[in-house]
N, C-alpha and C positions, 0 to 999 in steps of 0.2 A: 913905418906902415903908413901913417897919417900923409905922411910928406912922399910917398911913391904914389899912393891912390889922388892927391891933388895933383901930381906932375900925369896922370894919367888922364882924370879928367880934363885940364889944360888943353892934352894933345889933342882931345877928341872935340874939343868947343875952337879949335884952330883951324879944322878941316875946312875947305873949300866949302860953301853956303850951299851951292848947287849938288852934293857927290849927294847929300839927304835925299830929296827925290828919286834923285839916281837908284840908290840902292833900295830904296823899298819899293820900289816899282818894281820888282823882280818879285817880288809877295803878291799871293793874295789880296787883292783892294782890301775888303774888309780888315786881314792884319797888316798891312801897312797903315791904315788909320789908325786902329785902336792901340799899335804902338807906337803913331806919334803922338797921341793926344793924352796917353798914360804915360809916357818917359822920356817924350824929348822935350825940350825947352827952347827958347828962343828961336833963330831959323831955323832950326831944325825940326822946330811942328811943320809938318808936311802943308804943302800948300798946296792945296787942289788943281789948281790952275794949272802945276807943272808936272802933273801924274801923266805918265806918257805911254804907260802902261794898264790897263784895267784886268781885272780877272774876276771873275765873278759864279760862282756854285752856288745851285740850290739843290739839294735833297729833302725826304722826306722825315728829317728831324729839326727841322727849321719849320716857322711858321711862315706861311706868305706875304703876311701882311708886314710885317718887319722887315722880309728880306725886300720886296718892293720899296718900302720906306726908304731904308739905306741905300740900297741902288738910286734911287729918284736923288737922294739929298744928294748923293758923291756927283752926280750927272749936272745937279743945277750948279752947283760949289766949283767944278770945273770949266762948266759954259761950254759955248758952242764954238766951231772953226778954229779949233785948235791942234793940231795936229798931234795926233795919235798914232805911236807907232804898232801895240797890239792891243787888240780885245779878243777878250776869251770868255767865254759862256756857257758854262756845264749846268744841265737841267735834268736832275735823275727822279725828278718826280714832278707831278702834272704841274701847271704855272699859266694863268693866263695869257692865252696867243697871242691877244691885243698888247700888251705890257709885253713881251716880248717881242714882238714886232716891230715898237720903237724901242728899244733899245739897239736889232739891228740897224737900223736907219740912223740911229743917233749917230753910231759908230763909224758909219759910212760917210757920214756928214762931216768928216774930222781928218781930211786925209791920208787914212787909214793902208798902214803896211802889210800886217799879219792879223787874219782874221779866222779864228777856229771857232765853232759852234758844236757844241756835243748835245744835242735834243734827243733824249730819251720819254721825254714826258711834257704833253703839252694840254691845255683845256680850251677848247673852244678854236675860231679862227687863227691858223697862223701858215701865213704864203712867205716865202724868203723872196728878199725883196729883189724883180731884176735889175736891179742898182748896181749888186754883189759881183756883176759878171758884164759890168761896163767900169770898174772901178780901175780910172787909168794908174791907180797908186801903188797897188795892192801885189805884195811882193809873195804872199804865203798865204794862200787859203784851204782850211783845213774841215771839211763838211761831216758832219757822223751824227747818226739816228740808228733808229730800228722802224721799224711795223709804217714805215712810206710815208713817215711826219715831214720829210726833207725831199720832195722831187724835183726837178729840174724837165720841164718842155720844149717846144719851139717857141714860144715867145720869151720864154726865158732869156734867148741864147738868140734870138731877130737880131741886135745889136751887141752883140758879143765883143769887150775890149776891153784883151789884160796886157797890156803892151808890156809890162815890168812882173808880168810871173814869172816864179820859178818854180812854187812847190804847189803841188795841185793833191788833196786826197778825198779821195770819196768813199764813205764807211758808210753799206748798206743804205746808199743813197740811190734812188729810183730814177734812172735817167730813159726815158719814156723810148725812143727809139736811136740805131745806129746815126740816124740824121743827125740828131740833136747833138751827140757825144761826138761824132765830125766836127761839126759847127762850133762846138765849143772848144776842140784844140786848135781849131783855124783860127780862133781869137786869141790864142797863147805865144805869140812868134819868139822866144826865150825860154818856155819852158824847158827846164830841168829834171826833172822828179816827178812821177805822176805815181800815185798808191791808190787804187781799187781792192778794197774790201767786201766780199760779199754782195757782188754785183748783180745788179737784180737784171740780169740782162736774157736771161732764158727766152725771152721773146723775140729777137731782133732775129732777122736774115742774117745778118753779119755782122762783124766788128771790125772797123779799120782804126788800128792806133798808127797813125800818120803825124811823125815830127820830124823835124831834122835835127832838132835843136836838143831833144830828150837824152838825157845821159843814165835816169837809175826809176827803171818799172817796176812792178809791184799789182800782179792780181793775183790775189789770195782769197781762200776760205778760211776764215778761224775754226781752231779746231772742235770748237761744242755744235759747229752746222754740220749736219751732213746735208753731204751733195745730192741730194734724190733727183728723179728725173725731171721736176719743174727748175729747180737749179742750174741745168746742166749747160754750158756753152751753146753758142751759137752755130749754127748751121755750117757758117765759115768763117774764118778767122787771120784777117791779116795785120801783120806789121810791118811798117817802112820806116826802120828808125836806124838809119844809117850810122851815127853817132852814140846809139845805146851803150853802156857800159857794164852795167850788172843788171839782170833782170830774175826775178823771180816770179814763178808761173803757176799757179794752184789752178786745173779746171781738168771735165773733162775731155776725153779725146774728140777736137772737132770733125767733120766730116772734112772737110779740106781745108787746104792753108795757100792758098792763091799766094801771096805775097808775103817772103820771109828776107827781110833785110837786116841782118843782124853781121854787118861787116865788120864793127869796130867793138865785138862784145869779148868783156874778159873775163866774167863771173856770172855763176847762173846757177841758183837752187830750183832744179822742175818735180812737180809732182802733176804727171799725170793718171786721169784716174779710166778707168774701160768701163762700158757699158754693156753688160752680156749680150745681150741682144736687139735687135730691130724692134720699134715697137710701133704701134697703128698711133695715127694723131685721136684727139677727142674726137669721139663719133658724132656730136653736134656740128665740128668743124667741117670733116672729112674722113668719111669713113675707110676710104683706099689710099688716103696719100700715110707714107710712112716718114719715119722721123730719118734722116738723111744723116746720122751722124756715130762717131766713134767707130768708122772704118780703120783706120789705122794711123798711128802716129810717126810714121816712115819719111813725111817730110818735113814735119816739126825737127824733129831728131836730127837731120840731114842738114835741118838751115842754123843750127846751134855748133856745127863741128869746129868752127875757128877758134870758140871759145879755149880761156886757159885755165879757169878757175870750175868746176862742175861739181853740185851738190845733188843726188839723185835719190830723191825718196823711195820707199820699199817700192810702193804702187808703180812708182815710172819702170823698176828694173822688171814686174809682170808685163808692164806695154810693152817693154822689148822683145821680153818671150814670146808673149801670145797676140798683138796689135802691130805688127812689124815686119816689113818684108827684109828679108834677109838677099848681104850680107850687111851688119852692122858698116856704117860709113868711118871712115876714118879718122879719129881725131888729132887732126895734126898739129896742134899747138898746145895739147892738152897737158900738163905739170904737173896738176892736183887736180885729185877723183875723191869724194867722199861718197858712200854707199850706206844708207842705211837698210839693216836687216827686220826679218822677226822670224820668227819662233814655227809661225803658221805656213811661210810661203817660200818658196825655193829661190837656189842662185841660177835656173838654168842659162840665163841670158849672163851671167857673169864673165865665163871663159872668152865670148866673143868679145865681149867689152874690151877687154883687158888687152887682146889679141890688135883692138882697132888704138890702143893708146902706144905708140911708138914712143912718145917721149914723155911715158909719164914719169913722175918724182917721187910722189908723194902719196900714199892709198890711205886713206883714212876708211874703216870699218868699223862703222854703228854697228855693232853688234857683231857674233860669231855665228850662233845658233842659228839656223833655218831648216827645214823642211828636208830632209833628204827623199831627192829623188833621181830619175835614171839619167837627170837631164843638168845635173849640177856638172858636170862634167870633169874636168881634170883642178880646178883650183880647192878643190875638199878631199879629203878620205871618204866621205861619203857614200859607203853600198860598193867599196873597193877591197880588195883581200890583195890584190899586187900595187908595193909599194914603189917599183921602177915600173911605173904607167908614164908616158909620155903626157909631161904639162907643159901647157903654156906659160906656166909660171917659170920655166928653167930658161927664157928668153926674154923674161922681163927686164925692163928697165929700172924698176923701183929700186931708189936707194934708202926711203922713209918709209916706216909703216908704222901707223897707229890703228890703234885697239881700243873702242870704247864700248866696254862691256858690261851688265847689270849686277846684280847677284850673284857673283862666283863663291861660295862658301864650302868650306872643307869640314867635313863632320871631327867628330873625336876619334880621331885614331883610325880613321877610312878617308879614303878619298871618295866624293861624293859623283854622282854621274854626269853633270857640269864639268867638274873639274878634268874630269875623263875626257871629255868631250873637247874640251876648253886647251887641255896639251895635246892632244891629238892634230888640233885644226892648228893650234901653232907649230908644234913640229913639223905637219904637213909644208907650212911657208919655208921654214929653216931649213929644210933638205933641200927646197927647187930654187929660189931667189938668189941668184949669185951674187947681184950689185948691193944687193944689201947692206945700209952700214949703220942703222938704226931703227930697232924697236922701242913703240913706247905704247905700254897696256896702261887704259886710265880705268881705275875702280871706281866707282858711285859709293860705296861704304867702306868703313874704316877694315869691317870683317872679309869685303871683298877685296882690298889694298892687302891686305896680310895674306892672302890665298894666294893672290899674283905675286907678290913677293917671292912666298915658295916655288912658284911655277916658275918666275924668270929663274933663279937657281940651278933650276933643273933643266930649263933651254941653254944656257951658256954652259952648261957640261955635258951638252950633247953633242954626241963626236959625229965627224961625214956632214958639216953645215956645208952648204951650199956655199955660205960667205961667214968664214972664219972668224972675222975681225968684229961681226955685227956685234954691237952694243946694244943691250938692253935695259930700259928701266921700266918702274913703275910708277905711278902716279895717282892723286887722288882727286878725282874731277870736282 
């Protein structure tokens, strides 16, 4: 054993001496320094001058004086004018704004490639340095905050120059108007990924997302935020993104979509929210002016019909029913469709939607239970007594059906209402979809999976299936 231990120690020491800083640089800076001082010997002791990645985090369980001293010492020992691959700063509790400004300035003075600032607490004055937007070496820029602690105005982007930037994240960052936003994007000629979370753009007259290089775009609201009237989208939203491959879009329906260029789009996740009625502007601004938003989603949905994979949140299904001018256009390239369901909302738009997907191969339903309405159409047995009613499902090209359901459990010696409804809906599919080759049922709990095994056995024995050779399996999600 002693011989084996000595051999292992020798192998570790024989590693190239420049490997230590490379390995340690992936750890939080405090952890890397601690590990180096306590456990490393010889050249394995980290040389601060060789740290290429700095990652600092401050929270309410730390003393500010200790944190400031530690960070200051690391920066002093590392020195200036040394290339910095990555700088990450997370402030979860209030800290001096002047000190924070100096930290950011240090990072920008060292040929920085990746900058991530997550500032959720600050004390005193803090302004994001304008140098951030003229850092020619930046490849990745991620800004996250709350309460308007980070904002971008006209002066910040007056000389914007980010020729190497490929990824831009703006999380709860206040961009003062659409002109600033357009100017910011214009200074990023090779931008590939743009993520905007909880954007404060409700006062913009219009939003223009214009980028020939963009490949991935996310405009989303986080789950804990309610999209109220103040947070709704601009009146006009345009996308001129001819090379975009992936789109994730969450917002209220805009009043208009003058430009929609998604000619290369492959995958999209869409959550459109309805605004129930037109509301007047604040009386202090103009008592007579109307908010022209939420007319309908016809233009937007029509603009993404070339997509191949599509995820529609339950809100979007409602928009297709209430805020869309029929008919639903044909999704000529769509092969994979995911639909989210809710027990309190109907499936009214789904029959026409499925009929508009002539090349659909995989249909994923995140939930079968929904509100029974007269408009559910012919894709479910809700309020129907005639088993032989014509259905769009009989011409469905779908070969793979996947069902994700929550908790479905059998009671002791009895079939619960949920199980009965689930079996009835699955039977409706099986009797009408002639191209089905495989059905997968996903359960969230062990009890649900057990219930689904029994249901799958029952469905396999079903006589008169539209596709007699269909395979049925049960999986725990």
